[in-house]
C-alpha positions in Angstrom: 66.1 67.4 77.1 62.8 66.0 78.1 64.1 64.7 81.3 65.5 61.6 79.7 68.3 61.0 82.1 65.9 61.2 85.1 63.3 59.0 83.5 65.5 56.4 81.8 68.5 56.2 84.1 67.2 57.6 87.4 68.9 58.6 90.6 69.2 55.0 91.7 71.8 54.3 89.1 73.9 57.4 89.9 76.7 57.9 92.4 77.6 61.5 93.1 81.2 62.7 93.0 82.7 66.1 93.5 86.0 66.6 91.7 88.2 69.0 93.7 91.6 68.8 92.0 92.6 71.8 90.0 94.2 71.0 86.6 95.2 72.8 83.4 95.5 71.5 79.9 99.0 72.3 78.7 98.7 70.6 75.3 96.4 68.0 73.7 96.5 64.9 75.9 98.8 66.6 78.5 97.1 67.6 81.8 99.1 69.4 84.5 97.9 68.6 88.0 98.0 71.8 90.0 96.4 71.0 93.4 94.3 68.5 95.3 93.4 64.8 95.3 90.0 64.8 96.9 86.9 63.1 95.3 84.0 62.9 97.8 81.4 60.3 96.9 77.8 59.7 97.9 74.6 58.0 96.9 71.7 60.4 96.1 69.7 58.6 98.8 72.3 59.2 101.4 72.8 55.4 102.0 76.2 53.9 102.4 75.8 51.1 99.9 78.3 48.4 98.8 78.5 50.1 95.4 79.7 53.5 96.8 82.0 51.9 99.3 83.6 49.7 96.6 84.1 52.8 94.4 85.6 54.7 97.4 88.0 51.8 98.0 89.2 51.9 94.4 89.9 55.6 94.6 91.7 55.1 97.9 93.8 52.3 96.6 95.0 54.6 93.7 96.3 57.1 96.3 93.3 59.5 96.2 90.9 60.6 98.9 87.3 59.5 98.4 85.3 59.9 101.6 81.7 58.6 101.4 79.2 61.2 102.4 75.6 60.8 103.5 74.8 64.3 102.1 76.5 64.5 98.8 74.3 67.4 97.6 75.8 69.6 100.3 79.3 68.9 98.9 78.1 69.5 95.3 76.8 72.9 96.3 80.1 73.7 98.2 82.0 73.3 94.9 79.3 75.1 92.8 79.4 77.9 95.4 82.9 78.8 94.0 82.2 77.9 90.4 79.2 80.2 90.1 81.3 83.3 90.8 85.0 82.6 90.2 84.4 81.1 86.7 82.5 84.0 85.1 84.6 86.6 86.9 87.8 85.0 85.6 86.4 84.8 82.1 85.6 88.5 82.2 88.9 89.7 83.8 91.3 86.9 82.8 92.5 86.9 86.4 93.6 83.8 88.3 92.0 82.6 91.5 94.6 84.3 93.8 94.0 87.6 92.1 90.2 87.4 92.1 90.2 86.5 95.8 92.7 89.1 96.8 91.4 92.1 94.9 88.9 94.0 97.1 86.5 94.6 94.2 86.3 91.1 92.7 86.4 89.5 96.2 83.4 91.6 97.2 81.6 90.7 94.0 82.3 87.0 94.5 81.0 87.2 98.1 77.8 88.9 96.9 77.1 86.2 94.3 78.0 83.4 96.8 75.5 84.9 99.4 72.8 84.8 96.8 73.6 81.2 95.9 73.7 80.3 99.6 70.2 81.7 100.2 68.9 79.6 97.3 70.7 76.4 98.5 69.6 76.7 102.1 66.0 77.2 101.0 66.3 73.8 99.3 67.7 72.1 102.5 71.4 72.4 101.7 73.8 72.8 104.7 77.2 74.5 104.2 80.0 73.2 106.4 82.1 76.4 105.9 81.2 80.1 105.8 81.6 82.3 102.7 85.0 83.9 103.8 86.6 80.5 104.4 85.4 79.3 101.0 86.9 82.3 99.3 90.2 81.9 101.3 90.3 78.3 100.2 90.1 79.4 96.6 92.8 82.0 97.1 95.2 79.5 98.5 95.0 77.4 95.3 97.2 80.2 93.8 97.6 81.4 90.3 95.2 78.9 88.8 93.0 79.6 85.8 89.4 78.4 86.1 88.1 76.0 83.6 85.9 78.7 82.0 89.0 80.9 81.5 90.9 78.0 80.0 88.1 77.3 77.6 87.8 80.9 76.6 91.5 81.2 75.9 91.5 78.0 73.9 88.4 78.8 71.9 86.3 76.0 73.4 82.6 76.1 74.3 82.1 77.4 77.8 80.0 75.9 80.5 77.8 78.8 81.4 74.4 77.1 81.8 75.4 74.2 84.2 77.6 76.5 86.4 75.7 79.8 86.4 72.3 79.8 84.6 71.1 76.8 86.7 71.6 78.8 89.9 69.7 81.8 88.4 66.9 79.4 87.4 66.7 78.0 90.9 66.6 81.5 92.3 63.5 82.2 90.2 62.0 78.9 91.3 62.5 79.8 95.0 61.6 83.6 94.5 65.1 84.6 95.7 66.5 87.6 94.0 70.0 87.3 92.4 71.0 90.8 91.2 74.8 90.3 91.4 74.6 86.9 89.7 72.2 88.2 87.0 74.6 91.1 86.1 77.7 88.9 85.9 75.8 86.2 83.9 74.6 88.8 81.4 78.1 90.0 80.9 79.8 86.6 80.6 77.1 85.4 78.3 77.6 88.3 76.0 81.4 88.1 76.1 81.4 84.4 75.2 78.5 84.7 72.7 80.5 87.3 70.7 83.5 85.0 70.8 81.3 82.2 69.2 81.7 80.0 72.3 78.2 80.1 73.8 74.8 79.7 72.1 72.6 79.4 75.2 69.7 81.7 76.2 71.3 83.3 79.2 71.6 87.1 78.9 69.8 87.1 75.5 66.4 88.3 76.8 65.6 92.0 76.4 
């Protein structure tokens, strides 16, 4: 609120990281690792600084992959590209990634949302290193994994609608790019989670 992180911390004190591993909470304090060990890193400025290189070396020494990228925002959008569609669809259907990406209906809906998000991102200078079909296939290959939003819904925890979905809708409005598929799914998942007492944001509440 009030832009405090930007004004008091600033981008210069941040290092971007995209968390790709898929995990599930099996019990309090017990996390099951399902897939992946990749943690791309990058300075907001795109520079390869001693700080980001040192952090990468620490990740690598622990057995993880942590490539340093000069365009970390591209990688953030690549992850968000899946989150913006797979998370709400899974919360609405209770389907796992393999089912969402294999069913013709939900795969087509995912693709429609992703194309809307891609148009927004590219208008802001983002470059995608894979096409939409390859991104969907990558999610399908993860297998019978429940998204974080579905896990939160099933466990009665607050869901992350605004940082994963509403923010893309807001950027669509900022760039004058229509997002009809995203708008419809956002309205549905906001109502579903609001009725469950797990979401109190403004998305989907307007008349």
